[in-house]
N, C-alpha and C positions, 0 to 999 in steps of 0.2 A: 504494499500499500504506499502510495507516494504522499509525502507531507506537502501541505499547500505552500505556495510561494506568492509573494505579494507582487502587484504591478510595480511598485517602487523598486523592488529588487531587479526586476527585468529591465526597467528603464536604466538603472544605475549600471548594470552590466553592458548595456547597449551603448551607453555614453562613454564607456571605458575606451572605446576605439581601438587603441593599439594593445590592449590587455590581452594576453595570450591565454586562451582557454583550451586545456586539453580535450581530446575526443570524448572522454567519459563525462566530463563536466558539461561539455556542449550538448551531448545527447540527453543528459538529465535535465538541462535548461529547456531544451526543446519540448521534452516530454511534459515538463510542468507547465510550459507556456500553453501547449495543446490542451492540457487539463483545464486550465483557467478559461479558455476560449470555447471549450466543448460544451454543448447544451446538456443540461442535467436530464438523466433518464428517470421518468417518473414511474414508480412502481406502487400500485395500491395493494394494501394488506387487508384481506377480509378474514372473518372468523368469529365464532361465538365467543362470548365473554368467558374467559378461563381456559381457552385453548392453547395459550402461550404466544400470542402475536407479538407483544412487546418484548418478551424473552427472546424470541427469534431474531428480532431486529438487533437487540443488544448482543447477541451471539455474532451476527454478521459484522457488527462494528467492533468486535473483539473487546467489548467492554461489559462483561457479563455482570449484571446486577439483578436483584429481585425488583422487577419493574412494577410500578403502580398501574392499576387498571386504567384504560383509556376511556374517559367519559365523553370526549369530543374528538373530532379529527385532528390528528397531530401530524406535522411534517418534520421528518428527520432527514437531515442532509449529511452526506459523508462521501468519500471516495472509495470505490471498490476497484483495486488495480488502477487501470487508466480511466475508469468510468466514474464521473460525478453522478451519484445516485440521490434521488429524493424518494424516500419511502413515505407513503401516505397511509398512516395507521388509522383505521376507522373503528369507532366504538362498536362493541359486540353485544351490549345489553339489549334484551328484547324490548325493553321500555323505550329505547332510543330508535325504534324502527322508522318513524316519519322523518326526523331530521337526517338520519342516516341515508335513507332513500334519495332525499333531495340533494344531499351532499354528493352521493354517488353519481347521480345525474349530471351534476355540474363537473365533477372530475372526468367522467367518461366523455362528456361532450367536448372537453378540450383535448382529448387523446392521451393515452398513457402507453408506456412501453409494454407493460405486462401486469398480471395480477398474481399475487401469491395468496393463495386461499388456505389458511391454516385450519386443520381439523385434528381430532385426536381420538377417533374411534370411540367416542362417547365419554372419554375421560376429562371432560371439562371440570374445572374447579369453580363452582359457583357458590358464594357465601350465602346465598339465600336458601340452599338445601341444608336440611339437618342430617346429621350422621346416621340416624336410624333409618333415614330414607335411602341412603347409599349403600350401607353395609348390612349384611345379615348377621345372625347370632354368632357365626363362626369368624367373623371379621373380614369375610370376602365380599367384594363389590357385588352388588345385585345385578344380575344380568338384565332384569327388567329395567333398571335404572340406566344401563348403558344403552340399551335398545332405544329407550325413549330419547336420550341425547343424540343418538345417530339419526333418529327420525327428524329431529329438530335441525340437524346439519343439513339434511336434504331439503327440508322446508326452506331453510335460509337461502339455498341456491335460487329459489323462485323469486327471491327479493331482487337479485341484481343481474342474474343471467339474461332475463328478457330486456334489460336496459341496454345490452351490448349491441352495437352495430358491427359489421365486418371490418370497418376501417378504425375502430376504436382501440383494439387491443391485439398485439402480435401473438402473445402467448399467455397461458395459464399454468402455474405450478400448484398442484394440489399437494401441500406439505403436510404429510401424516405425522404430526408431532407426537411427543411423549412415548416414543418407542420403548423407553425403559419400563413403561407400564403394560403395554400390549404385545411385546415381542413374543411371548409364549402363545399368542393367538395369531401369528403372522399369516397363516393360511386363510383365516377368516377375514383378516384385514385386507389382504390382497383380493379376496373374492368380492368383498363389499366395495371397494374403491376402484377396482380395475374391471370388474365384470357385473357387479350388482346394480342395485337401484341408484346408487350415487353416480356411478359412471353413465348410466342411461340419461341423466339430466344433461350431459354435455353432447348428446348425439346431434343436436341441431347446429352446434357451432364447430364440430370437429373438422369440417371441410375448409374452414378459413382461419381457425385459430389452433395453434399448437398446444395441446393439452397434456401435461406430464404429471405423473404422480410419483412422489419421492418420500421415503421414510426419513424421519428426522427426530432428533432429541436435543432440544434446547439445553436442558439441564437435567441431571439425574436427581430427582426429588421424589420422596415418598408421597403417594397420593393421599391428600388431606392428612399428611404427616403420619401415615400408617405404614405402608410398604410399597416396594417397587417389584417388578418381575424377577429381579436379581440376575437377569440374563444379559444385561448390557453394563459395560464399565466405560471408563473414560476414553480407552482406545477406540472402541466402537462408536462412541459419541463423536470423537474427533473425525473418524472416517466419514460419518454422515455429514459433518459440517463441510469437510473438504469436497465431498461429493456434490453437495448442493452449490457451493461456491463455483465449482468447475462447470456445473450445468448452467448456472446463472451467467457466467462470463461467456460461455459459448453462445447463449442466446443474445446477449448484448452485442457480441462481435458480429454475429450473423445479421443483426438488425441495424447495423451502423449505416 
């Protein structure tokens, strides 16, 4: 990732005239100049409250913190390799539906590079739910609770997919977050997002928008501070991070 450089620095170097700049420094200067003048790539981040949207953005920025929930649309700017990025983090709460839809219309109308749609196979952490609604007497997450959340994930697609036009978005990444929780159910996860009801929702846009589904783990954190699958460690988490960044950079380079 390249550190920002000011216009003042560029002008100072240019005025030096007879100052000798070696090839490496010249290359870095040109790279940073191009970075300053390149248009920011706008990427919208969708997802239910508690899926880990803000955590995902923190991971990409390489500044992982326990992020606050997003109550309004937030714009986060940083550089990913040679690409100036602007992530537009949208609020996920059900109560925010009307202002969220109005904001989405405005965002899509102006055109965006892509959409990162964060899901979690039903493992959203919503403070409105009580623990007895989530866990059974053995301390396991109730399957009925997860299925209900997955149903809501599908319903949320109906909120923004119909608003898209062919020229609005180049690609969509369905980011299946919280792999540390669902990794033991990977076959069911693949079936749901790649072949099941969730995948069917994208059938009308597949002809003009590249839709990719990727497993991810922003942070290894016990579900409601109870437990994880125990099947993923820091190495696997970092591999998922690297895979996502590689995919993202490939999409950005292709769409230059």
